[in-house]
C-alpha positions, 0 to 999 in steps of 0.5 A: 203173134203176141211177141211180134206185137210186143216187140213192135210196140216196145220199139217206139218206147221213149221218155215222155211216151204214153203207154197202156199197162194193166188197164191204165194209161201211164207216162214214161218219166224216166228210163235208167238201166233196166228200170222204167219209171211210169207216172199215171195219167189220172193220178189215181195210183202212185208212180212205179219203177218196173222192169222193161221186160216185165213192162213190154211182156204184159198182155195189154201193153201198147204204146199210145204215143211216143217221142212227145214231151212229158206233159204231166200236170204236176211234178215228175212223180206226182207228189210222191217224193222222199218224205223230208223230215218225216222219216220216222213217221214213214218208218212207223207206218211201214212197220204197221203195214208189214204187220198187217200184211204178214202178221209179224212185226219187223224184227219179231219172231212171235205174233202179237195178239190178233195177228196170228196165222189163223187170222184173216186180213180183215181181223188184222186190220181191226186189231191194228185199228184197236191198237191205234185207238188205244194210242189216241189215233183214230183210224178205222179198219176200212181205212187201214185196208185202203192204205194197205191196198195203196201201199201194195200198189206203190211197191210197198212205198211208205210215202203213200201212207203219210197224210197228204196236205189237201190242195185248196180249190181256186174259188172254193165252192163258188160257181165258176160262172159267178167267178167269170162274171166277177172277172168280167165286171172288174175288167169293164170298170178298168177305165171308170172311176173306182167303186166299192165291192158292193157295187161290183156285187150288184153288177155281177148279180145283174149280169148273171140274171141277164145271161142265165135267167131264161135257162135256169130261172130266177131262183137258180140264178140267185143261188149262183151268187154267194153271200156277201161275206163269201163274195168279199172273200172271193174278191180278195183271194182272186186279187180283184179287190187289190185291183180295184184299189189301184189307180186308173192307169194301173187298172187299165194296164192290168185289164189290157194284159192278155192271159198267159199263152197256152193256158199256163206255165208248162212243166219243163223236165229236159234241157232245151225244152223251153228257153227265154231270151231278152236284151238290156243295156249293159251299162259298161262303156266300151271302145267301138270299132271307130275308136270312140267310146260307145254304150253296149247292150247285152243279149242272152239266152237262158235255159229254163230247166237248169238256168244255164246260159246257152248264149251271150252277145254284147253289141254296141249301142248309140242313140240317134244324133239329130244334129249330125243326122247320124242314125242310132245303133242297137241290137239287130237281127244279125246279133241275135242270130249270131248269139243263137249260133253260140248255143249249137257249139261249145265255148273254147277256153281262151288264152289267159282264162282261169284253169277252173273255167274248163269243162274238165274241172267242172261238175259237168259229165265231161267224160260222157260228153266227150265220148258222145261229142268229139267237140268237147276237149280239154280246151272247152269251157264249163258250159254245156251245149243246149239246143233250144226247142222253144224260145220265149222272146220279147216283142222287140223289132229284132225278135220279130224280124224276118231274118230271125224268124227265118233262122228259127224256122230253118233250125226248127225252133218254135217261138212264143212272144211274151206279153208286153210290159210283163217281165214275169213271162221271162223272169230268168233273163231279168234275174240274170241281168241283175246278177250280172250287174252285181257280180260282173259289171261293177267290177269292170273298173274301166267303163262301169257307168253305175246303175243309173245316169245319176250315179255315173262317175266322171271321166269315164269316157277318158279312161282306157276302155275295153273293146267289144271283143274283150268285154265279150270274152270277159263275160264268157269267162265269168259265166263259165267260171262263176255263174255256171258253177255257183249253187242256185236256190231255184235248182233242186233235184226231185230225188234230193230236194234238200240239196241246192245245185248249180246250173252245171250240176242240174244239167248233169242230173237232167242229161242222165235221164234225157240223154245227149246227142251231138248235132254239129252244124257244118260250115255251109249250115252256119252261113244261114245265120248270116244276113241275106242279100239278093244280088244280080251277078255279072261278069265283073262281079256283083255289088252289096252297098256299092261294094263290088265282090268277085269270086275267088280263084277256086270258085271262078268256074262255078261262078261262070256256071251261074252266069250261064244260067241267067237267073235263079228262076225262084218265084219273085227273084227270077234274075237274082241269087241269094247271098249271105254276108256278115256285116261285122266282117264284110270283106268276104261273102258267099253266093248260094247256088240252090240248084246244087246246094253249094256256095261260091266264096267271093271277096271284096275287090279292094280288100288288099287296101284294108289291112285292119278289121272293118265293118259295114257300119264303118264303111257307111260312115265314111261313105256319108262323109265322102258324100258330104264332101261332094263325092258319091257313095258309088265311088268305092275306091275313094271310100276304101282309101279314106277308110285305109287312111283312117286306120293309118292315122289311128295307128300312128297317133299318140295314145290319149293320156291316162289321167282324168280331170281338167288340164292344169297349167302347172303340173307340180304345184297347185296355185291359190289366189291371195286373200288380199283385196283385188288390185290391178296387178295380179299378185301371188303368194309363194306360201300358197303354192302347195306341192302336188308331188313330183311330175313326169317331166321333172321328178326331182323338182317340185315345180316346173315352169310352163313353157310359152312360145317365144315373144309371148308373155306369161298369162298370169303375170306382167312379165316372164318368170325370169323378169319376175325374179329379176324385178323382185316381185316374187322372192323365194329364199334360196338355200345353198343346200337345195335348189328348192324352198326347203331349208337344211335337213333337221330344221323346220323351214320358216315362213318366208316374208313377202312384199306385195306391190 
């Protein structure tokens, strides 16, 4: 019977489980091979690495709770790590404990005085205490006996023999009720004028008397308040003294900030346990879908355990145009869900990427991941697949939208909002944005706008810019090639604290303890990441934003079955059906049949007219133009033709010039006005014409006269170029050897003489 109970209890044993063993409660922190590392819940004993068979074979073994996340209050080993820099001291105490326990010092065959075989343990402890006293170390026999007991309980680990630093109590020995009253009084005066700490002390004393006088009495309440010097010290230690010295606006903002959710920062021990996400301007100008320059925004998802970039999304952004009535554009809920979808699949290595950006050439455990997940191939980027369990998000409108909430609930992802105006609640994305700007964004020559609008360069919008898709691939290559493989000072292995690890190396350490299980999503499950639209199917199809969609030939029979049912019969949606579509590729949508859990693929009715990629925003823009010209938004044929003609014009027009700056009238020479006084006739000196190098039109001549329509005079002279030369208003000494103003080779040209009219 005992064996059956043991087997039944051991079946639910996993990392993070709470077990009872040897009359104590333990937490499973690591399971590697036959050894199981146990961490005590009460911290009274040191962690132990025991055999699995020995663990489950104990009489009092039982699994109290299994499958939960480790919830240790401190580090994974409760502070019993390797003694960095104290190896000699640990080895010395190890030799002392061995001599007390066995009577023989390590490496010696004879017993020392007081450690013979006839001595008891108490006598050996007294002899060791006398030896330490002779060396100037005060350690009584009872202390040595306690050290030996703890040493044996820790599996003869010498680390437990070293003196551990004492952790200071927050608030010292001051009563917690007095500390709470100090916080409350300072918060009350957040919107009032500043006062000294003496006034705060008087108000704290009055508050304590009003609350606890009836219960404790006046004498006991007076004992709750510390002395004046201690009160000043507690105000300084808690940061309340600094808060009093801040301006009123800063004190009000600090007082209105709520405490950290769930009582404090939790310990993260496995990949995906806690993730953080945020959105920021990328400050790189890109070419939008309409061909015009547009600003960009970056959204990212960072894993807290190993600082890996789980997902990355670059989206266009533009402010609202009040004059033209054009609405603004920023990161939306569909962008966040598409970013979230990246975390569930590996990144592919795109053509042209560096070979070192592949997972096979990185520090990831590629062999083990490939054996566990068939999606890991030689063409997989060096970025692990991390399924998020908890997302700490900003309180922006896309993150609290209904679509993002619905996708997270469907994937069983918990969400936690960060406090407003508190970037420390999600510091990893904030630090990643700074790293991205220093190591990636400023190296994008075409489009980088600088760190502020005051430092923005000129002519950026006239440069050949990258598209959004090209920037996305460039950012992903930089993440896989540099960021994931660069050591981070904040990543340390608890068993090797002196070694700085990269995000990929930290993931390899953690995945060896927590394990990896592939959970690929099917194409049907991926469609739930798209936007939801409730439609009413008909014989001619259904409409989304005045675009008609009809089923493809393979799903025409299933679509007729949906029509015969009459409606979905869902609460509040009796005659409507759920449809999913991607606003960046709206030519195809999917109609969801909840009764059979299947999808009906539908295409845009006029898809054959649009050969180039288009988006729902482009359709909306052309619909507004068509409506401003007197048409209707429901005229999808005219809008589709307008969008198709726009694509043809974009393909046929000449590319913009590569140069920047103003368009000069003369391409080969730069003109200067004469320093003579201004007269009616505009006179130019040929000596002030300086060559700017060969031009594209005529690379052999240093100056190319501008062309003007027939019958039109030159804008800067009284006659044309031939008339000026015939009339003698501008003389240039000609040379037979060269058609230019240069003289014969080997002789420096002299300054020509001019005559001003």
